C-alpha positions as CSV (number, residue, x, y, z in Angstrom):
1,M,0.0,0.0,0.0
2,S,1.4,3.4,-0.9
3,T,1.7,6.4,1.4
4,T,-1.3,8.7,1.0
5,D,-2.4,12.1,2.2
6,T,-5.1,11.7,4.9
7,R,-7.1,14.6,6.3
8,I,-8.6,13.7,9.7
9,P,-9.8,16.5,11.9
10,R,-7.7,16.3,15.1
11,L,-6.8,18.1,18.3
12,V,-4.2,17.4,21.0
13,I,-5.5,18.3,24.5
14,A,-2.4,19.3,26.6
15,A,-1.6,21.2,29.8
16,P,1.3,23.0,31.4
17,A,1.6,20.3,34.1
18,S,0.0,17.2,35.5
19,G,-3.1,17.9,37.6
20,S,-4.4,20.7,35.4
21,G,-7.5,18.8,34.4
22,K,-6.7,17.6,30.9
23,T,-8.2,14.1,31.4
24,T,-11.4,15.6,32.6
25,V,-11.5,18.1,29.7
26,A,-10.4,15.6,27.0
27,T,-12.9,12.9,28.2
28,G,-15.7,15.5,28.4
29,L,-15.0,16.7,24.9
30,M,-14.9,13.2,23.5
31,R,-18.3,12.4,25.0
32,A,-19.8,15.8,24.0
33,F,-18.8,15.4,20.4
34,A,-19.9,11.8,20.4
35,D,-23.3,12.8,21.8
36,A,-23.5,15.3,18.9
37,G,-23.4,12.4,16.5
38,L,-19.7,12.5,15.5
39,A,-17.6,9.3,15.3
40,V,-14.8,10.3,17.7
41,S,-11.4,8.4,17.8
42,P,-9.8,8.6,21.3
43,H,-6.1,8.6,21.8
44,K,-3.6,9.0,24.7
45,V,0.0,10.1,24.6
46,G,2.3,7.8,26.6
47,P,2.0,4.4,28.2
48,D,-1.0,5.0,30.5
49,Y,-3.7,2.4,30.5
50,I,-6.4,4.0,32.7
51,D,-7.3,7.2,30.8
52,P,-8.0,5.2,27.6
53,G,-10.6,3.3,29.5
54,Y,-12.5,6.5,30.2
55,H,-12.0,7.5,26.6
56,A,-13.5,4.3,25.4
57,L,-16.5,4.8,27.7
58,A,-17.0,8.3,26.3
59,T,-16.7,7.4,22.6
60,G,-17.7,3.8,22.3
61,R,-14.4,3.1,20.5
62,P,-11.2,1.6,21.8
63,G,-8.9,4.0,23.5
64,R,-5.5,3.9,21.9
65,N,-2.0,4.9,23.1
66,L,0.5,6.9,21.1
67,D,3.9,6.3,22.7
68,A,6.9,7.5,20.7
69,Y,9.4,5.9,23.1
70,M,8.0,2.4,23.1
71,C,6.7,2.3,19.5
72,G,9.1,4.7,17.8
73,P,8.4,8.1,16.4
74,E,8.0,6.6,12.9
75,R,4.9,4.6,14.0
76,I,3.0,7.4,15.7
77,A,1.2,8.7,12.6
78,P,0.5,5.2,11.2
79,L,-0.9,4.0,14.5
80,F,-3.0,7.2,14.7
81,L,-4.4,6.7,11.2
82,H,-5.2,3.0,12.0
83,G,-7.2,4.0,15.1
84,A,-8.9,7.0,13.5
85,A,-9.9,5.4,10.2
86,G,-13.4,6.3,9.3
87,C,-13.9,8.8,12.1
88,D,-15.1,12.4,12.0
89,L,-12.8,13.7,14.7
90,A,-9.8,12.5,16.6
91,L,-8.9,13.8,20.1
92,V,-5.5,13.1,21.6
93,E,-5.0,13.5,25.4
94,G,-1.5,14.5,26.3
95,V,0.7,13.3,29.1
96,M,2.2,15.4,32.0
97,G,3.2,18.9,30.9
98,L,3.2,19.7,27.2
99,Y,7.0,19.5,26.8
100,D,7.7,16.7,29.3
101,G,9.1,13.6,27.7
102,A,11.3,10.6,28.4
103,S,13.7,11.5,31.1
104,G,17.0,12.8,29.8
105,Q,16.0,12.4,26.1
106,G,14.7,15.8,25.2
107,E,11.3,16.0,23.6
108,L,11.1,12.3,22.9
109,A,7.6,10.9,23.7
110,S,6.4,14.3,25.0
111,T,2.9,15.6,24.1
112,A,4.7,18.3,22.0
113,H,6.6,15.6,20.1
114,V,3.5,13.7,19.3
115,A,1.6,16.8,18.3
116,K,4.4,17.6,15.8
117,L,4.4,14.1,14.4
118,L,0.6,14.4,13.9
119,K,0.7,18.0,12.7
120,A,-2.1,18.6,15.1
121,P,-3.2,21.9,16.7
122,V,-2.8,21.9,20.5
123,V,-5.4,23.2,23.0
124,L,-3.8,24.0,26.3
125,V,-5.8,23.3,29.5
126,V,-4.7,25.7,32.2
127,D,-5.5,25.5,35.9
128,A,-6.5,29.1,36.5
129,S,-7.5,28.6,40.1
130,S,-4.6,30.7,41.6
131,Q,-3.9,33.3,39.0
132,S,-5.4,36.1,36.9
133,R,-3.2,38.2,34.6
134,S,-0.2,35.8,35.0
135,V,-2.1,33.3,32.8
136,A,-1.2,35.4,29.8
137,A,2.5,35.0,30.5
138,L,2.1,31.3,31.1
139,V,0.3,30.7,27.8
140,H,2.7,33.0,25.9
141,G,5.6,31.0,27.2
142,F,4.1,27.6,26.1
143,A,3.0,29.0,22.7
144,S,6.4,30.5,21.9
145,W,8.7,27.8,23.3
146,D,8.7,25.6,20.2
147,P,7.6,27.3,16.9
148,E,6.8,23.9,15.5
149,V,4.2,23.3,18.1
150,R,0.9,25.1,17.3
151,V,-0.7,26.1,20.5
152,A,-3.9,27.3,19.0
153,G,-6.4,27.6,21.9
154,V,-6.8,27.7,25.6
155,I,-9.4,26.1,27.9
156,L,-9.4,27.7,31.3
157,N,-10.1,25.2,34.1
158,K,-11.1,25.6,37.7
159,V,-12.3,29.2,37.2
160,G,-13.7,30.6,40.4
161,S,-16.3,33.1,39.3
162,D,-17.6,35.2,36.5
163,R,-15.3,38.1,37.6
164,H,-12.4,35.7,37.7
165,E,-13.2,34.5,34.1
166,A,-13.4,38.1,32.9
167,L,-10.0,38.9,34.3
168,L,-8.5,35.8,32.7
169,R,-10.1,36.5,29.3
170,E,-8.9,40.1,29.3
171,A,-5.4,39.1,30.1
172,L,-5.3,36.6,27.3
173,E,-6.6,39.0,24.7
174,E,-3.0,40.2,24.1
175,S,-1.5,36.7,23.9
176,G,-2.9,35.9,20.4
177,V,-4.2,32.5,21.7
178,P,-8.0,32.4,21.7
179,V,-9.9,31.2,24.8
180,L,-12.1,28.2,23.7
181,G,-13.6,27.4,27.0
182,A,-13.9,28.3,30.7
183,L,-14.9,25.7,33.2
184,R,-15.9,26.0,36.9
185,R,-14.8,23.4,39.5
186,V,-17.5,20.8,39.7
187,R,-17.2,17.9,42.1
188,A,-19.4,15.6,40.0
189,V,-16.8,15.5,37.3
190,D,-14.0,14.2,39.6
191,T,-12.8,10.7,39.3
192,P,-11.4,8.9,42.3
193,S,-7.7,8.1,42.5
194,R,-5.6,5.3,44.0
195,H,-1.9,4.5,44.4
196,L,-1.3,4.3,40.6
197,G,-3.7,7.0,39.4
198,L,-7.4,7.0,38.5
199,V,-9.5,4.0,39.5
200,P,-10.1,2.1,36.2
201,V,-13.5,2.2,34.5
202,A,-14.0,-1.6,34.9
203,E,-14.0,-1.2,38.7
204,R,-16.6,1.6,38.9
205,S,-18.9,1.2,35.9
206,A,-22.0,3.1,37.1
207,E,-19.9,5.8,38.8
208,A,-17.7,6.1,35.8
209,L,-20.6,6.5,33.4
210,A,-22.0,9.3,35.7
211,A,-18.7,11.0,35.9
212,V,-18.2,11.0,32.1
213,A,-21.7,12.3,31.5
214,A,-21.0,15.1,34.0
215,Q,-17.8,15.9,32.3
216,A,-19.6,16.1,29.0
217,A,-22.3,18.4,30.4
218,Q,-19.6,20.7,31.9
219,V,-17.8,20.9,28.6
220,R,-20.9,21.6,26.6
221,E,-21.8,24.5,28.9
222,G,-18.3,26.0,29.1
223,C,-16.6,25.3,25.8
224,D,-16.9,26.6,22.3
225,L,-17.5,23.2,20.6
226,E,-18.0,24.8,17.2
227,G,-14.7,26.7,17.5
228,L,-12.9,23.5,18.7
229,L,-14.3,21.5,15.8
230,A,-13.3,24.2,13.3
231,L,-9.8,24.2,14.8
232,A,-9.6,20.4,14.5
233,R,-10.6,20.7,10.8
234,S,-7.8,23.2,10.2
235,A,-5.2,20.4,10.7
236,P,-3.3,19.7,7.4
237,P,-3.3,16.4,5.6
238,L,-1.2,13.7,7.3
239,T,1.2,12.0,4.9
240,A,1.6,8.4,6.1
241,E,0.4,4.9,5.7
242,A,-2.0,3.5,8.3
243,W,-0.6,0.8,10.5
244,D,-1.7,-2.7,9.6
245,P,-1.5,-5.3,12.3
246,A,-0.7,-8.0,9.7
247,A,2.2,-6.1,8.0
248,P,4.9,-6.2,10.7
249,L,4.1,-9.7,12.1
250,W,7.1,-11.6,10.9
251,A,9.7,-8.9,10.8
252,G,12.9,-10.3,12.4
253,V,11.2,-13.4,13.7
254,P,13.2,-16.6,13.4
255,P,11.0,-19.4,12.2
256,A,9.4,-21.3,15.1
257,G,7.7,-24.1,13.2
258,G,4.8,-23.9,10.8
259,T,1.3,-23.4,11.9
260,P,-1.8,-24.7,10.2
261,G,-3.4,-22.5,7.6
262,R,-0.3,-20.5,6.8
263,R,1.7,-19.8,3.7
264,S,5.2,-18.6,3.0
265,G,5.6,-14.9,3.6
266,E,8.3,-12.3,3.0
267,G,11.8,-13.1,4.2
268,G,11.1,-16.8,4.3
269,H,8.7,-16.5,7.2
270,N,5.0,-17.4,7.5
271,A,2.0,-15.0,7.2
272,P,-1.6,-15.8,7.9
273,T,-3.9,-16.6,5.1
274,D,-7.0,-16.4,7.2
275,P,-7.1,-14.4,10.5
276,H,-9.9,-16.7,11.8
277,P,-9.3,-20.3,10.7
278,E,-11.4,-23.0,12.2
279,N,-8.4,-24.6,13.8
280,A,-7.0,-21.4,15.2
281,P,-5.2,-21.8,18.5
282,V,-7.0,-20.2,21.4
283,I,-5.1,-17.6,23.4
284,A,-6.8,-16.7,26.7
285,V,-6.4,-13.1,27.8
286,A,-7.1,-12.1,31.4
287,G,-9.6,-9.3,31.9
288,G,-12.1,-8.1,34.4
289,P,-11.6,-5.6,37.2
290,A,-8.3,-7.0,38.4
291,F,-6.6,-7.1,35.0
292,T,-7.7,-3.9,33.1
293,F,-4.3,-2.9,31.5
294,S,-3.9,-3.9,27.9
295,Y,-3.2,-2.3,24.6
296,T,-5.8,-2.8,21.9
297,E,-3.1,-3.5,19.3
298,H,-2.0,-6.6,21.1
299,T,-5.3,-8.4,20.5
300,E,-5.3,-7.1,16.9
301,L,-1.8,-8.5,16.4
302,L,-2.6,-11.9,17.9
303,R,-5.7,-12.2,15.6
304,A,-3.7,-11.1,12.6
305,A,-1.2,-13.8,13.4
306,G,-3.9,-16.4,13.2
307,A,-5.0,-16.9,16.9
308,E,-8.5,-16.8,18.4
309,V,-8.4,-14.5,21.3
310,V,-10.8,-15.3,24.1
311,P,-11.1,-13.1,27.3
312,F,-11.7,-14.5,30.7
313,D,-12.1,-13.0,34.2
314,P,-9.9,-14.5,37.0
315,L,-12.2,-13.1,39.6
316,R,-15.3,-15.0,38.3
317,D,-14.3,-17.8,35.9
318,E,-13.3,-21.1,37.5
319,A,-11.8,-22.5,34.3
320,L,-9.8,-21.3,31.4
321,P,-11.6,-21.0,28.0
322,D,-12.0,-24.2,26.1
323,R,-9.0,-25.2,24.0
324,T,-6.7,-22.7,25.6
325,A,-3.2,-23.1,24.1
326,A,-1.6,-20.0,25.6
327,L,-2.3,-17.5,28.2
328,V,-1.7,-13.7,28.4
329,I,-2.1,-11.9,31.7
330,G,-1.5,-8.2,31.5
331,G,-1.4,-5.4,34.0
332,G,-4.0,-4.2,36.5
333,F,-4.6,-4.2,40.3
334,P,-4.5,-7.8,41.6
335,E,-3.3,-6.4,45.0
336,V,-6.8,-4.8,45.4
337,Y,-8.5,-8.2,44.7
338,A,-6.0,-10.6,46.3
339,P,-8.5,-12.3,48.6
340,E,-11.0,-12.9,45.7
341,L,-8.3,-14.1,43.3
342,S,-6.9,-16.4,46.0
343,A,-10.4,-17.8,46.7
344,N,-10.8,-18.9,43.1
345,E,-8.8,-22.0,43.7
346,P,-10.1,-23.9,40.6
347,L,-8.7,-21.3,38.2
348,R,-5.4,-21.0,40.1
349,K,-4.9,-24.7,39.7
350,A,-5.9,-24.6,36.0
351,V,-3.4,-21.8,35.3
352,A,-0.7,-23.8,37.2
353,E,-1.5,-26.9,35.2
354,L,-1.3,-25.0,31.9
355,A,2.1,-23.6,32.8
356,A,3.4,-27.0,33.9
357,S,2.4,-28.4,30.5
358,G,4.9,-26.1,28.8
359,A,2.3,-23.9,27.2
360,P,3.3,-20.3,26.6
361,V,2.2,-18.1,29.5
362,V,3.0,-14.4,29.2
363,A,2.5,-12.2,32.2
364,E,3.2,-8.4,32.6
365,C,3.2,-6.7,36.0
366,A,-0.2,-7.8,37.5
367,G,0.2,-11.1,35.7
368,L,3.6,-11.5,37.4
369,L,1.9,-11.1,40.8
370,Y,-0.8,-13.6,40.0
371,L,1.6,-16.2,38.9
372,S,3.7,-15.9,42.1
373,R,3.3,-18.1,45.2
374,S,1.6,-15.4,47.2
375,L,0.4,-11.8,47.1
376,D,0.3,-10.0,50.4
377,G,0.2,-13.4,52.1
378,K,-2.7,-14.7,50.0
379,P,-2.0,-17.9,47.9
380,M,-1.7,-17.3,44.2
381,C,-1.0,-19.6,41.3
382,G,2.4,-20.8,42.5
383,V,3.8,-20.9,39.0
384,L,6.8,-18.7,39.9
385,P,9.3,-19.2,42.8
386,A,8.5,-15.8,44.2
387,D,6.3,-14.0,46.7
388,A,4.8,-10.5,46.0
389,R,3.7,-7.7,48.3
390,M,2.8,-4.1,48.3
391,S,5.6,-1.6,49.1
392,G,5.8,2.1,49.9
393,R,7.9,2.8,46.8
394,L,6.7,3.7,43.4
395,T,8.7,2.2,40.5
396,L,8.1,4.3,37.5
397,G,9.7,5.0,34.1
398,Y,10.8,4.0,30.7
399,R,13.3,1.1,30.4
400,E,15.5,-0.3,27.7
401,A,15.9,-4.0,28.0
402,V,17.3,-7.1,26.3
403,A,15.9,-10.7,26.4
404,I,18.2,-12.9,28.5
405,A,17.0,-16.2,27.0
406,D,14.7,-17.5,24.3
407,N,11.1,-17.2,25.5
408,P,7.6,-17.1,24.0
409,L,7.9,-13.4,23.2
410,A,11.5,-12.9,22.0
411,Q,14.7,-14.6,21.0
412,A,17.7,-14.2,23.3
413,G,19.4,-10.9,22.6
414,T,16.2,-9.1,21.4
415,R,16.2,-5.5,22.5
416,V,12.9,-3.7,23.5
417,R,11.7,-0.5,25.0
418,G,9.1,-0.7,27.7
419,H,7.7,0.9,30.8
420,E,7.5,0.1,34.5
421,F,4.7,1.4,36.8
422,H,4.0,-0.4,40.1
423,R,4.1,-0.2,43.9
424,T,4.7,-3.9,44.5
425,V,7.8,-6.0,44.7
426,T,8.6,-9.6,44.3
427,E,11.1,-11.6,46.4
428,P,13.3,-12.5,44.6
429,G,13.1,-9.8,41.9
430,A,14.5,-12.2,39.2
431,G,14.7,-15.9,38.7
432,G,17.6,-18.1,37.7
433,T,16.8,-17.2,34.2
434,P,15.6,-13.6,34.2
435,A,13.1,-12.3,31.7
436,W,15.0,-9.1,30.9
437,G,18.3,-7.4,31.5
438,F,17.7,-3.7,31.8
439,T,20.3,-1.6,30.1
440,H,18.9,1.9,30.6
441,P,18.6,3.9,32.8
442,E,20.0,1.3,35.2
443,R,21.6,-2.1,34.8
444,R,19.8,-5.0,36.5
445,T,18.0,-8.2,35.7
446,E,14.3,-8.6,36.3
447,G,11.5,-11.1,35.9
448,F,11.3,-14.9,35.3
449,V,11.6,-17.3,32.4
450,V,10.5,-20.8,33.6
451,G,9.6,-23.3,30.9
452,G,7.1,-21.6,28.6
453,V,6.4,-18.8,31.2
454,H,7.6,-15.3,30.6
455,A,6.8,-13.0,33.6
456,S,8.0,-9.5,34.2
457,Y,7.1,-6.1,35.5
458,L,8.0,-4.6,32.2
459,H,5.1,-3.4,30.0
460,V,6.0,-3.6,26.2
461,H,3.8,-2.3,23.4
462,W,3.9,-5.0,20.8
463,A,3.4,-2.6,18.0
464,G,6.9,-1.3,18.8
465,A,8.3,-4.9,19.0
466,P,7.6,-6.4,15.6
467,G,7.3,-10.2,15.6
468,T,6.3,-10.5,19.2
469,A,2.7,-11.7,18.6
470,A,3.8,-13.8,15.6
471,R,6.4,-15.6,17.7
472,L,3.9,-16.3,20.4
473,V,1.3,-17.7,17.9
474,A,3.9,-19.6,15.9
475,G,5.1,-21.4,19.1
476,L,1.7,-23.0,19.4
477,S,2.2,-25.2,16.4
478,G,1.2,-28.8,17.2
479,R,-0.3,-27.9,20.6
C-alpha cells in the first residue's frame, strides 16, 4: 500500500503540568462530540492504560495509546491513522506537561513531540485557580517555546467566578491565543484516584458513566464546541500509511515451526492466510476488574497472526476458556483483589497446570503477581518461585531491555523498550533465568523465564516490537 495524504480533523489536549485537568476536559470533549453524532477516535499520549478506558467509555471506540518511546516516532502517525480510520474527529489527550518527555531524552515521547508528528493543533488546558493576569505570561511561554508546536487555543479550568473569568479573558486577549472554554470546578466530574492514578473504568462502571456524563455536560456548557471543531478541521493532511497489524508480524522473527493455515511470507517466514481459521489456536487473555491494563493493538496483532483471542475474568471464571493453548495476563490491580483471586482456587490450579504443561504463558506486572506463590500473604497460582507484596515505593519510568534467554515473546538478545509502573515488589526480583536485562537507565536483571512462562514487571507495546505476537502464535504449532 502506498503512502497517502489523509485529512482527519484532530486536536491534542495538553496542559502546562499534570493535575491541570486535561483528562477531565479531554474525556468530556470526547463524550460531548460523540453525543452530537460524531464518530470520535480517542487517543492518549504515553503508556498510561487507565485514561484510555475512560476515553472508550466516552466514545464507544477503543482508547489507543501513542507512545513514541515504546513504539518509535516513525509509528505514531501510522498508529493514529489506523485507530482514527473512518472517524469524523480524533482527540488526543497529552501526558504530563506539554513539553515533558522521556527523562533525559529531550522532547522524545512528550505531548509536543506527538503533536508535531501528527501536525495537530494543541489546545492548552490551564489550571487558572490561583492566577489572573499571569495566565497570559504562562500561555505565551508555552505557545512560543517551540515554533513547530501550534498552541492554537486555551481552555481555562477551575475558574472561580464570572469576575475571575473576565480577568483571565482580558489578560489573554493580548496573547494571540483564543480562549475556547472556561470551566468551573464541579465535584461531580471528579474521578477517584488510588496508588497508581485514577480508578479504572471496569472497577466503577456506574460511577464512571455518571462522571463521564457530568464531564460532557460541563464541557458543553463552558466550551466553544464549534470553535474547537473548526480548529480540528484546520489540521493539514497527514502523509503516512495507516498501521496494519498483519504487516509487521514476521519482521525479524526466526521461524518457530509452521502453523496450520499459513503460507510462505516475505523473508522466508510465514504469514496468515485467514485471521480466523477454524483450527486457530486459542489464546486466553485475562480481563475483568483485576486485569484492566492492555493495549488494543495486542489483540489485533494476535488475531492477525492467526489466533483466536478469548477473554476471561480470573475473579469469576473457574476454568480457562475451552482449547486454551496459551495465556496472556496483562497489568492491573490484583493487589486490590488478592482475597478474591486467591479464593478462586479452581482457576489458580488450571493456570498452574497449563504452565506446567509447557504452554506459553506471558505475564506483565499484575500477571507476574498472579503467577507468584503469594500476594500480600494470599496464595496465588504458584507458577513462579517468588512472593509478592505491596511496598511504599513507586517504581516508574521507561526502560531499555534485552531478552536474556529464548522465550515465548522474544529470541535471546532481542532489544525492546518498555515501561514500569508499580508499587509492589517480588522476592526475589528475578529468577535463575531472568526475563530481561535492563540496560537503561540502570543495569539490573528482572522477571522470570520458567519453561514456557515469561513473567516481568515490564510493559511492552507489541506494535513497537515487531514479531512478538507472531512468535507467540507460531510457538503454538502442534499444541
